SEVOGU-949078 format. One record per residue: z, y, x of N, C-alpha, C in turn. Coordinates in nm, 3 decimals, padded with zeros to 5 digits, always signed. Each point is the difference from the previous one (the first is absolute). Example, Ala and Ser with C-alpha at 12.3 -4.5 7.8 and 13.67 -1.06 7.14 Angstrom:
2
- +00.780, -00.569, +01.319, +00.000, +00.119, -00.089, +00.000, +00.120, +00.090
- -00.072, +00.105, -00.035, +00.006, +00.119, +00.082, +00.073, +00.109, -00.077
END
This chain:
167
- +00.000, -00.120, +00.083, +00.000, +00.120, -00.083, +00.000, +00.126, +00.087
- -00.068, +00.100, -00.047, -00.003, +00.125, +00.073, +00.126, +00.079, -00.033
- +00.034, +00.091, +00.088, +00.120, +00.082, -00.016, -00.033, +00.125, -00.082
- +00.106, +00.073, -00.034, -00.020, +00.126, -00.072, -00.091, +00.090, +00.083
- -00.094, +00.061, -00.066, -00.099, +00.086, +00.063, +00.050, +00.144, -00.007
- -00.004, +00.077, +00.110, +00.054, +00.136, -00.003, -00.063, +00.090, -00.107
- -00.129, -00.021, -00.031, -00.068, +00.087, -00.097, +00.059, -00.014, -00.141
- +00.066, -00.113, -00.029, +00.051, -00.022, -00.135, +00.136, +00.065, -00.024
- +00.069, +00.044, +00.105, +00.136, +00.053, -00.014, +00.011, +00.114, -00.102
- -00.087, +00.102, +00.004, +00.012, +00.107, -00.102, -00.023, -00.051, -00.142
- -00.090, -00.097, -00.015, -00.025, -00.058, -00.131, +00.124, -00.073, -00.052
- +00.058, -00.084, +00.084, +00.118, -00.075, -00.042, +00.115, +00.094, -00.032
- +00.014, +00.108, +00.077, +00.105, +00.099, -00.027, -00.023, +00.067, -00.136
- -00.125, +00.034, -00.028, -00.033, +00.065, -00.129, +00.026, -00.095, -00.117
- -00.037, -00.126, +00.016, +00.026, -00.098, -00.106, +00.151, -00.016, -00.023
- +00.077, -00.005, +00.108, +00.147, -00.007, -00.014, +00.054, +00.122, -00.072
- -00.051, +00.118, +00.038, +00.043, +00.125, -00.062, -00.026, -00.001, -00.151
- -00.109, -00.063, -00.040, -00.036, -00.008, -00.142, +00.063, -00.121, -00.068
- +00.081, -00.077, +00.074, +00.064, -00.122, -00.052, -00.103, -00.098, -00.054
- -00.112, -00.011, +00.072, -00.105, -00.095, -00.037, +00.014, -00.123, +00.088
- +00.015, -00.114, -00.066, +00.010, -00.125, +00.074, -00.138, -00.060, +00.018
- -00.020, -00.056, +00.119, -00.128, -00.064, +00.033, +00.029, -00.135, +00.062
- -00.104, -00.079, +00.008, +00.007, -00.126, +00.074, -00.103, +00.010, +00.112
- +00.045, -00.017, +00.125, -00.088, +00.013, +00.116, -00.042, -00.138, +00.048
- -00.130, -00.017, +00.017, -00.055, -00.124, +00.054, -00.071, +00.035, +00.132
- +00.057, -00.041, +00.112, -00.060, +00.029, +00.131, -00.097, -00.112, +00.037
- -00.111, +00.037, +00.064, -00.104, -00.097, +00.034, -00.086, +00.055, +00.113
- -00.089, -00.084, +00.051, -00.097, +00.046, +00.100, -00.089, +00.107, -00.065
- -00.062, +00.086, +00.080, -00.086, +00.104, -00.056, -00.108, -00.058, -00.091
- -00.018, +00.065, -00.114, -00.105, -00.039, -00.095, -00.104, +00.111, -00.004
- -00.127, -00.040, +00.001, -00.107, +00.100, +00.003, -00.090, -00.006, -00.123
- +00.007, -00.111, -00.075, -00.090, -00.015, -00.115, +00.076, -00.058, -00.119
- -00.058, +00.018, -00.117, +00.054, -00.060, -00.122, +00.004, -00.152, +00.016
- -00.103, -00.057, +00.062, -00.006, -00.146, +00.018, +00.118, -00.049, +00.084
- +00.030, +00.070, +00.110, +00.114, -00.038, +00.084, +00.130, +00.007, -00.080
- +00.013, +00.103, -00.079, +00.120, +00.018, -00.083, +00.015, -00.114, -00.099
- -00.110, -00.035, -00.068, +00.002, -00.110, -00.098, +00.043, -00.131, +00.065
- -00.055, -00.028, +00.118, +00.030, -00.126, +00.069, +00.147, -00.006, +00.039
- +00.058, +00.111, +00.040, +00.139, +00.003, +00.045, +00.098, -00.015, -00.115
- -00.026, +00.068, -00.110, +00.102, +00.009, -00.105, +00.003, -00.119, -00.095
- -00.109, -00.073, -00.009, -00.001, -00.112, -00.094, +00.003, +00.049, -00.143
- +00.099, -00.042, -00.076, +00.005, +00.031, -00.143, +00.108, +00.103, -00.034
- +00.030, +00.089, +00.092, +00.102, +00.102, -00.024, -00.038, +00.082, -00.125
- +00.089, +00.006, -00.101, -00.035, +00.071, -00.124, +00.001, +00.152, +00.018
- -00.070, +00.066, -00.090, -00.001, +00.146, +00.000, -00.140, +00.054, +00.016
- -00.006, +00.130, +00.021, -00.127, +00.071, +00.014, -00.030, +00.018, +00.148
- -00.113, -00.051, +00.043, -00.043, +00.013, +00.139, -00.115, +00.100, +00.001
- +00.005, +00.094, +00.094, -00.086, +00.118, -00.008, -00.088, +00.017, +00.123
- -00.099, +00.086, -00.017, -00.074, +00.056, +00.113, -00.004, +00.150, -00.023
- -00.014, +00.074, +00.108, +00.010, +00.145, -00.005, -00.122, +00.062, +00.065
- -00.058, +00.097, -00.068, -00.121, +00.067, +00.049, +00.032, +00.146, +00.028
- -00.024, +00.044, +00.121, +00.017, +00.141, +00.036, -00.138, +00.064, -00.007
- -00.018, +00.086, -00.100, -00.132, +00.054, -00.031, -00.001, +00.152, +00.009
- -00.122, +00.053, +00.023, -00.017, +00.145, +00.000, -00.137, +00.033, -00.058
- -00.015, +00.125, -00.040, -00.130, +00.044, -00.052, -00.057, +00.107, +00.092
- -00.114, +00.056, -00.038, -00.067, +00.097, +00.088, +00.079, +00.130, +00.015
- +00.089, +00.029, -00.094, +00.084, +00.120, +00.012, +00.131, -00.030, +00.072
- +00.008, -00.119, +00.059, +00.115, -00.044, +00.079, +00.127, -00.024, -00.083
- -00.016, -00.015, -00.131, +00.113, -00.042, -00.082, +00.027, -00.146, +00.033
- +00.129, -00.039, +00.000, +00.037, -00.134, +00.043, +00.080, -00.073, -00.108
- -00.024, -00.132, -00.009, +00.070, -00.085, -00.095, +00.048, -00.126, +00.070
- +00.114, -00.047, -00.042, +00.048, -00.133, +00.035, -00.005, -00.079, -00.129
- -00.090, -00.097, -00.008, -00.024, -00.075, -00.122, +00.053, -00.142, +00.020
- +00.096, -00.040, -00.083, +00.060, -00.133, +00.009, -00.047, -00.082, -00.120
- -00.058, -00.116, +00.032, -00.059, -00.088, -00.102, +00.044, -00.143, +00.027
- -00.014, -00.089, -00.097, +00.028, -00.142, +00.027, -00.088, -00.050, +00.114
- +00.053, -00.091, +00.080, -00.072, -00.047, +00.120, -00.137, -00.058, -00.030
- -00.019, -00.056, -00.120, -00.128, -00.063, -00.032, -00.093, +00.091, -00.079
- +00.037, +00.126, -00.017, -00.083, +00.094, -00.078, -00.128, +00.034, +00.075
- -00.108, +00.007, -00.073, -00.127, +00.050, +00.053, -00.003, +00.148, -00.037
- -00.009, +00.086, +00.101, +00.005, +00.143, -00.024, -00.140, +00.059, +00.017
- -00.051, +00.058, -00.107, -00.129, +00.066, +00.000, +00.026, +00.148, +00.032
- -00.028, +00.040, +00.124, +00.031, +00.136, +00.042, -00.077, +00.106, -00.079
- -00.122, -00.035, -00.044, -00.077, +00.097, -00.080, +00.067, +00.025, -00.134
- +00.048, -00.105, -00.064, +00.069, +00.016, -00.128, +00.137, +00.064, +00.020
- +00.069, -00.040, +00.106, +00.133, +00.056, +00.028, -00.008, +00.150, +00.027
- -00.108, +00.041, +00.061, -00.021, +00.142, +00.029, +00.012, +00.084, -00.128
- -00.056, -00.050, -00.109, +00.005, +00.074, -00.127, +00.141, -00.002, -00.058
- +00.069, -00.112, +00.011, +00.137, -00.009, -00.049, +00.090, +00.099, +00.074
- -00.020, +00.012, +00.131, +00.083, +00.089, +00.081, -00.043, +00.145, -00.007
- -00.123, +00.025, -00.043, -00.051, +00.137, -00.001, -00.037, +00.047, +00.140
- -00.046, -00.092, +00.082, -00.036, +00.033, +00.138, -00.127, +00.083, +00.004
- -00.011, +00.080, +00.107, -00.121, +00.078, +00.025, -00.093, -00.082, +00.087
- -00.110, -00.044, -00.059, -00.094, -00.082, +00.076, +00.053, -00.142, +00.016
- -00.059, -00.072, +00.092, +00.037, -00.139, +00.019, +00.135, -00.014, +00.067
- +00.067, -00.110, -00.030, +00.124, -00.036, +00.068, -00.035, -00.076, +00.126
- +00.078, +00.022, +00.104, -00.013, -00.080, +00.122, +00.139, -00.033, +00.050
- +00.007, -00.099, +00.088, +00.128, -00.036, +00.058, +00.037, +00.103, +00.106
- +00.125, +00.043, -00.001, +00.046, +00.094, +00.102, +00.005, -00.071, +00.134
- -00.025, +00.075, +00.105, +00.002, -00.056, +00.135, +00.142, -00.042, +00.039
- +00.009, -00.081, +00.104, +00.130, -00.042, +00.052, +00.082, +00.122, +00.043
- -00.067, +00.098, +00.060, +00.070, +00.121, +00.045, +00.055, +00.079, -00.118
- -00.082, +00.016, -00.104, +00.045, +00.073, -00.119, +00.114, -00.075, -00.068
- -00.011, -00.131, -00.008, +00.104, -00.083, -00.059, +00.133, +00.021, +00.073
- -00.005, -00.004, +00.132, +00.122, +00.015, +00.078, +00.058, +00.141, -00.014
- -00.087, +00.101, -00.004, +00.046, +00.138, -00.017, +00.061, +00.021, -00.139
- -00.069, -00.049, -00.102, +00.041, +00.026, -00.138, +00.119, -00.084, -00.044
- +00.001, -00.129, +00.038, +00.101, -00.093, -00.053, +00.085, -00.069, +00.107
- -00.030, +00.025, +00.127, +00.083, -00.053, +00.108, -00.008, -00.150, +00.017
- -00.109, -00.063, -00.045, -00.016, -00.144, +00.017, -00.137, -00.030, +00.059
- -00.013, -00.121, +00.052, -00.125, -00.045, +00.059, -00.077, -00.087, -00.101
- -00.131, -00.014, +00.018, -00.074, -00.092, -00.085, +00.064, -00.138, +00.003
- +00.003, -00.065, -00.115, +00.065, -00.130, -00.011, +00.146, +00.011, -00.041
- +00.052, +00.121, +00.003, +00.140, +00.024, -00.038, +00.012, +00.098, -00.116
- -00.112, +00.028, -00.066, +00.001, +00.097, -00.109, +00.082, -00.057, -00.115
- +00.083, +00.085, -00.059, +00.098, -00.041, -00.098, +00.039, +00.118, -00.086
- +00.041, -00.023, -00.125, +00.049, +00.113, -00.080, +00.122, +00.067, +00.063
- +00.075, -00.075, +00.081, +00.118, +00.058, +00.066, -00.039, +00.113, +00.097
- -00.126, +00.006, +00.042, -00.043, +00.101, +00.096, +00.008, +00.142, -00.054
- +00.012, +00.017, -00.132, +00.014, +00.136, -00.054, +00.126, +00.067, +00.054
- +00.094, -00.079, +00.049, +00.120, +00.053, +00.065, -00.039, +00.093, +00.115
- -00.113, -00.028, +00.065, -00.046, +00.078, +00.115, -00.094, +00.114, -00.038
- -00.008, +00.033, -00.127, -00.088, +00.107, -00.048, +00.080, +00.102, -00.081
- +00.097, +00.068, +00.065, +00.084, +00.093, -00.076, -00.076, +00.119, -00.058
- -00.116, +00.033, +00.058, -00.079, +00.112, -00.053, -00.084, -00.039, -00.120
- -00.007, -00.128, -00.031, -00.076, -00.044, -00.117, -00.150, +00.014, +00.015
- -00.051, -00.025, +00.121, -00.145, +00.009, +00.022, -00.075, -00.117, -00.064
- +00.070, -00.113, -00.017, -00.063, -00.121, -00.051, +00.051, -00.027, -00.142
- -00.092, -00.023, -00.093, +00.040, -00.033, -00.136, +00.017, -00.151, -00.012
- +00.115, -00.042, -00.054, +00.029, -00.142, -00.020, -00.060, -00.045, -00.132
- -00.083, -00.104, +00.006, -00.065, -00.055, -00.119, +00.037, -00.148, -00.007
- +00.046, -00.042, -00.115, +00.047, -00.137, -00.017, -00.072, -00.061, -00.120
- -00.064, -00.113, +00.022, -00.064, -00.071, -00.111, +00.109, -00.057, -00.090
- -00.014, +00.021, -00.129, +00.098, -00.054, -00.096, +00.020, -00.150, +00.019
- -00.106, -00.070, +00.039, +00.008, -00.144, +00.015, +00.095, -00.043, +00.112
- +00.029, +00.090, +00.095, +00.100, -00.031, +00.105, +00.137, -00.020, -00.064
- +00.025, +00.074, -00.108, +00.132, -00.003, -00.065, +00.014, -00.114, -00.099
- -00.104, -00.084, -00.012, +00.003, -00.111, -00.095, +00.092, -00.113, +00.045
- +00.030, -00.006, +00.128, +00.089, -00.105, +00.052, +00.113, +00.066, +00.079
- +00.109, -00.069, +00.011, +00.119, +00.052, +00.067, +00.056, -00.110, +00.088
- +00.036, +00.026, +00.124, -00.002, +00.128, +00.071, -00.139, +00.032, +00.057
- -00.010, +00.117, +00.064, -00.120, +00.041, +00.071, +00.026, -00.024, +00.148
- -00.099, -00.057, +00.069, +00.013, -00.030, +00.143, -00.084, +00.099, +00.080
- +00.064, +00.066, +00.099, -00.070, +00.100, +00.080, +00.055, +00.000, +00.143
- -00.082, +00.043, +00.094, +00.046, +00.012, +00.138, +00.096, +00.119, +00.015
- +00.101, -00.014, +00.087, +00.094, +00.110, +00.025, -00.047, +00.091, +00.114
- -00.120, +00.057, -00.012, -00.061, +00.092, +00.095, -00.058, -00.069, +00.123
- +00.006, -00.132, +00.005, -00.061, -00.079, +00.107, -00.035, -00.135, -00.061
- -00.080, -00.080, +00.072, -00.049, -00.125, -00.059, +00.071, -00.125, +00.053
- +00.122, +00.018, +00.050, +00.077, -00.115, +00.050, +00.113, -00.039, -00.096
- -00.008, +00.051, -00.121, +00.097, -00.035, -00.103, -00.059, +00.037, -00.135
- +00.056, -00.058, -00.104, -00.036, +00.033, -00.137, +00.129, +00.021, -00.076
- +00.004, +00.105, -00.080, +00.115, +00.034, -00.081, -00.031, -00.035, -00.145
- +00.094, -00.067, -00.065, -00.008, -00.021, -00.144, +00.090, +00.105, -00.064
- -00.059, +00.082, -00.089, +00.073, +00.107, -00.067, -00.030, -00.008, -00.149
- +00.102, +00.021, -00.081, -00.022, +00.001, -00.145, -00.100, +00.108, -00.037
- -00.085, -00.029, -00.098, -00.103, +00.099, -00.036, +00.060, +00.132, -00.045
- +00.110, -00.002, -00.075, +00.064, +00.124, -00.042, +00.058, +00.074, +00.119
- +00.053, -00.075, +00.097, +00.054, +00.062, +00.121, -00.112, +00.061, +00.083
- -00.117, -00.064, +00.004, -00.113, +00.057, +00.072, -00.038, +00.134, -00.063
- -00.007, +00.004, -00.132, -00.034, +00.126, -00.069, +00.106, +00.107, +00.031
- +00.126, -00.040, -00.002, +00.109, +00.093, +00.030, -00.010, +00.053, +00.143
- -00.034, -00.089, +00.095, -00.017, +00.040, +00.139, -00.113, +00.104, +00.012
- -00.115, -00.030, -00.062, -00.114, +00.091, +00.010, +00.035, +00.137, -00.059
- +00.069, +00.001, -00.113, +00.040, +00.127, -00.061, +00.099, +00.074, +00.089
- +00.093, -00.072, +00.062, +00.100, +00.062, +00.088, -00.066, +00.060, +00.124
- -00.116, -00.052, +00.038, -00.075, +00.052, +00.115, -00.100, +00.108, -00.043
- +00.015, +00.050, -00.122, -00.089, +00.103, -00.054, -00.146, -00.045, -00.005
- -00.020, -00.129, -00.026, -00.133, -00.057, -00.016, -00.004, -00.087, -00.126
- +00.035, +00.061, -00.116, -00.008, -00.082, -00.122, -00.143, -00.053, -00.012
- -00.016, -00.130, -00.017, -00.135, -00.054, +00.002, -00.081, +00.036, -00.124
- -00.129, +00.021, +00.023, -00.092, +00.009, -00.112, -00.033, -00.145, -00.034
- +00.036, -00.041, -00.122, -00.025, -00.137, -00.044, -00.139, -00.006, -00.062
- -00.080, -00.096, +00.047, -00.138, -00.012, -00.048, -00.030, -00.144, -00.038
- -00.100, -00.014, -00.085, -00.060, -00.131, -00.023, -00.122, -00.004, +00.090
- -00.014, -00.106, +00.077, -00.113, -00.011, +00.090, -00.130, -00.006, -00.077
- -00.099, +00.081, +00.041, -00.129, -00.007, -00.068, -00.072, -00.130, +00.031
END
């Protein structure tokens, strides 16, 4: 098992401050949904993937969807009200905006966006199962958090999610 990662300390402190209980599962680094599926087996709950997106006017979104969702960026663009086409933000922009590296994108990263540059978008279907599983700002662990607690965390970080139905 891997040890506590220094990048997760502020997250764990914030969760404690909010009296949110989590279950931490430490593991080797995961880079893909397939690797995650193979490791977890039949762990119940909502398993997610996260898309860091931007438009031509440099507006940014963190979109969290079920891990098996097919995301049509052209249709999503209209749901979000994006200017022009959506594209994935670069690794540099991701690190600047949310303080995480590719492969570690998570709704918890809004903790690192106190200016609110990134809009949090959550597919309603993520909330269909409980708990929600997400990385704690790095990909060497997965946190199980109650869906209501996840919503409370996002609101406490001044990133109340825009809830959408995936097009």
